[in-house]
C-alpha positions in Angstrom: 16.6 -3.0 -5.3 14.5 -5.8 -5.0 10.8 -5.7 -5.9 8.4 -8.6 -5.5 5.5 -9.5 -7.9 3.5 -12.5 -9.4 1.8 -12.7 -12.7 -1.1 -14.0 -10.5 -1.8 -10.6 -9.2 -4.0 -10.1 -12.4 -7.4 -11.5 -11.4 -10.1 -11.7 -14.3 -13.0 -9.3 -13.3 -16.4 -8.9 -14.8 -16.4 -6.4 -17.7 -16.7 -2.7 -16.7 -15.7 -3.5 -13.2 -13.9 -0.3 -11.7 -10.8 -1.9 -10.2 -8.0 -1.6 -12.8 -6.6 -5.0 -12.1 -4.2 -4.9 -15.1 -2.1 -2.0 -13.5 0.3 -4.5 -11.7 1.2 -6.1 -15.1 1.3 -3.0 -16.9 3.3 -0.9 -14.3 5.8 -4.0 -14.2 6.3 -3.8 -18.0 6.7 -0.2 -18.0 9.5 -0.5 -15.5 11.3 -3.1 -17.6 10.7 -1.7 -20.9 11.9 1.7 -19.6 15.0 0.1 -18.3 14.1 1.3 -14.8 14.2 -2.2 -13.5 16.3 -5.2 -14.5 14.5 -8.6 -14.7 16.6 -10.0 -12.0 15.4 -7.3 -9.6 11.7 -8.6 -9.9 11.3 -11.7 -7.4 8.3 -13.7 -8.4 6.4 -14.7 -4.9 4.2 -17.4 -4.1 1.1 -17.1 -1.6 1.6 -16.4 2.0 1.2 -19.3 4.3 -2.2 -19.7 6.1 -0.7 -19.3 9.4 0.6 -15.9 8.6 -3.1 -14.7 7.5 -4.8 -16.4 10.8 -2.3 -14.1 13.0 -4.3 -11.0 11.8 -7.6 -12.4 10.4 -10.3 -14.5 11.8 -9.6 -18.1 10.4 -13.1 -18.7 9.6 -12.8 -15.5 7.3 -10.0 -16.8 5.8 -11.4 -20.0 5.3 -14.4 -18.7 3.5 -12.4 -16.4 1.3 -10.3 -19.8 0.3 -13.2 -21.6 -0.3 -15.1 -18.6 -2.2 -17.8 -18.9 0.2 -18.8 -15.1 0.9 -22.6 -14.4 0.5 -23.8 -11.4 -1.7 -23.6 -8.9 0.7 -20.1 -9.5 2.0 -19.1 -9.7 -2.0 -20.6 -6.3 -2.5 -18.9 -4.9 0.7 -15.6 -6.2 -0.3 -16.2 -5.0 -4.0 -14.7 -8.2 -5.8 -16.2 -11.6 -6.6 -15.3 -14.5 -4.1 -13.7 -17.3 -6.0 -10.7 -19.6 -4.9 -8.6 -17.4 -7.2 -9.1 -14.5 -5.3 -7.5 -16.3 -2.1 -4.7 -17.1 -4.1 -4.2 -13.6 -5.5 -4.6 -11.9 -2.1 -2.2 -14.0 -0.3 0.4 -13.6 -2.9 -0.2 -9.8 -2.4 0.5 -10.4 1.7 3.7 -12.5 0.8 4.9 -9.7 -1.6 4.5 -7.0 1.1 6.1 -9.1 3.9 9.1 -9.8 1.5 9.4 -6.2 0.8 9.5 -5.3 4.2 12.4 -7.6 5.0 14.0 -6.4 2.1 13.7 -3.2 3.2 15.2 -3.6 6.4 18.6 -5.7 4.9 18.9 -3.1 2.0 17.4 0.1 2.5 14.5 0.0 0.3 12.1 -3.0 -0.6 9.1 -2.6 -3.2 5.8 -4.5 -3.4 4.7 -4.1 -6.9 1.1 -4.3 -5.5 -0.1 -3.9 -2.1 -1.4 -1.6 0.6 -4.7 -3.3 1.2 -5.7 -0.8 4.0 -9.6 -1.5 4.1 -9.2 -5.0 5.3 -10.4 -5.8 8.8 -9.9 -8.8 11.2 -13.3 -10.5 9.9 -14.2 -9.0 6.8 -12.7 -7.2 3.6 -14.1 -4.0 1.9 -13.0 -1.7 -0.6 -11.5 -4.2 -2.8 -9.0 -5.3 0.0 -9.4 -9.1 1.1 -6.4 -9.5 3.7 -4.6 -6.6 5.3 -1.0 -7.2 3.9 0.4 -4.4 6.1 -0.8 -5.8 9.5 0.2 -9.1 8.5 3.8 -8.1 7.7 4.1 -6.0 11.0 2.9 -9.0 12.9 5.6 -11.4 11.2 8.3 -8.7 11.8 7.4 -8.5 15.6 7.7 -12.2 16.1 11.3 -12.1 14.7 12.0 -8.6 16.0 9.6 -7.8 19.2 11.0 -4.3 19.7 11.0 -3.3 16.4 9.4 0.3 15.7 7.1 0.4 12.6 5.5 3.6 11.1 2.8 3.1 8.4 2.6 6.2 6.2 -0.6 5.9 4.0 -0.9 8.6 1.3 -3.7 6.9 -0.4 -6.5 9.2 -1.0 -8.6 7.1 1.4 -8.2 6.4 5.1 -6.7 3.4 6.2 -9.4 2.4 8.4 -8.9 -1.6 8.4 -4.8 -1.1 9.1 -5.8 1.7 11.8 -8.2 -0.8 13.6 -5.6 -4.0 13.7 -2.9 -2.1 14.9 -4.6 0.1 17.4 -3.2 0.2 20.8 0.2 -1.4 19.9 2.8 1.5 21.1 5.4 -0.2 18.6 3.4 0.9 15.6 2.6 4.5 14.5 -0.1 4.6 11.8 -0.4 7.9 9.7 -2.9 8.7 7.1 -3.6 11.7 5.2 -6.9 11.6 3.0 -10.1 13.4 2.1 -12.0 13.9 4.9 -15.4 13.4 3.2 -14.9 10.4 1.1 -14.8 6.7 1.5 -14.8 5.0 4.0 -17.6 7.0 5.3 -17.0 5.5 8.8 -13.2 6.1 9.8 -11.2 4.4 12.4 -8.6 6.5 14.3 -5.1 6.1 13.2 -2.3 7.2 15.3 -2.6 10.5 13.3 -4.9 11.3 10.8 -4.8 14.3 8.4 -8.0 15.2 6.8 -7.8 17.4 3.7 -10.9 19.0 2.1 -12.4 17.5 -1.1 -10.4 18.3 -4.5 -7.5 19.6 -2.2 -5.0 21.4 -4.4 -1.3 20.3 -4.8 0.1 23.2 -3.1 -2.1 22.7 0.2 -2.0 18.9 0.1 2.0 19.1 0.2 2.1 21.6 3.0 -0.1 19.3 5.2 1.6 16.2 4.4 5.3 17.4 4.7 4.5 19.3 7.8 2.6 16.8 9.8 4.6 13.8 8.9 8.0 15.6 9.7 6.8 16.0 13.1 5.4 12.4 13.5 8.6 10.9 12.2 10.6 13.1 14.7 8.3 12.0 17.5 8.2 8.4 16.9 11.6 7.7 15.2 10.6 4.4 13.4 12.9 1.4 12.6 11.0 0.7 9.3 8.5 2.9 7.4 5.7 1.1 5.3 4.6 3.5 2.8 1.4 3.0 1.1 1.9 5.7 -1.8 -1.3 5.7 -3.5 -2.1 6.7 -7.1 -5.4 8.0 -6.4 -4.4 11.6 -5.4 -4.2 12.6 -9.0 -7.0 15.0 -10.3 -8.3 12.6 -12.9 -8.8 9.9 -10.7 -12.5 8.4 -10.4 -12.7 7.9 -6.8 -9.7 10.0 -5.0 -11.5 13.6 -4.8 -8.1 15.0 -4.7 -6.7 17.6 -7.4 -2.9 17.0 -7.6 -1.0 17.0 -10.7 1.5 14.6 -12.0 4.3 17.2 -10.7 2.6 17.1 -7.4 2.4 13.5 -6.9 6.0 13.4 -8.3 7.1 16.1 -5.6 5.6 14.0 -3.1 7.3 11.0 -3.8 10.9 12.8 -4.0 10.3 14.5 -0.8 9.1 11.7 1.2 11.5 9.2 -0.1 14.4 11.6 0.1 13.5 12.1 3.9 13.5 8.2 4.8 16.5 7.9 3.0 18.5 10.9 4.4 17.5 9.9 7.9 18.7 6.2 7.1 15.0 4.8 7.8 14.3 1.7 5.8 11.4 2.0 3.8 9.1 -0.6 2.0 7.0 0.9 -0.8 3.6 -0.2 -1.7 1.3 0.6 -4.4 -2.2 1.5 -2.7 -5.1 2.5 -4.7 -5.4 4.4 -8.0 -8.7 4.6 -10.5 -7.6 7.2 -13.1 -10.1 7.8 -15.9 -7.3 7.5 -18.5 -6.6 3.9 -19.2 -3.0 3.1 -18.0 -2.5 6.2 -16.4 -2.8 4.6 -12.7 0.0 2.4 -13.7 2.2 5.2 -15.0 1.8 6.9 -11.7 2.8 3.8 -9.9 5.8 3.2 -12.1 7.0 7.0 -11.4 6.9 6.2 -7.6 9.1 3.0 -7.9 11.3 4.8 -10.6 12.0 7.4 -7.7 12.6 5.0 -5.3 15.2 3.4 -7.5 17.0 6.3 -8.1 17.1 7.2 -4.5 18.0 3.8 -3.3 21.4 4.1 -4.9 21.8 7.3 -2.5 21.0 5.3 0.4 23.7 2.7 -0.3 26.1 5.6 -0.3 25.4 7.1 3.1 
């Protein structure tokens, strides 16, 4: 199972910043130290070419990110300081997602050890999301395979508003998002299917909503590829997720979803999404667990 990563994903942030930038390195180390991944399964990636970014984003916006020229209001909306290093880091994340999608189509499962920047719009970023890696990867795939049917399954606790906006109206793409209804982003953008949960939803209720609605969506759309933004912010100790899932609930989510994709021979690209746990390194542990489940079940894909 190939996983795509770069040490440049970890960007230095001001002290006390809420985004756990170290989670990418820590989760990768957990996967290696625990023997879940071998070193040769982790592929170091470079930044995506600018022309790939410009297919989805306004070229002027891309240029201003590259030059670190966002004004204060734009940086507050984004939630990250605009520096040239931010461009490099974000373009690497795009490339890791793009390559994970190609790996999934070739091998059944592909992993980006980051990704899921679903709040990025065409002309601006918000919610720690600079470029929309999912939309960029999809447009790249469509150039190579114009009729490919792709489903975005977003189980991050927050609605994928940017992804929904960028892919709206494309009958070849189905966007599914299950999220807390009264939470960030305040203004939602309609996905193909939005499932809203109550605040602090318990695991049993959440999993019932997820499994029932997603099974119906998969049946109706019949995708050639699923891009799964898994999310670690569903955990009850997350600072921003406003869900009340336990570690066991999240493990059950991962096992059922990945099992469903694999049993139905649907290639899946697995992305991290968000996570802001109050306990240091627990977000990285949740991401690690998701990839461990993907690794375990990827072997079953090869055997089908």
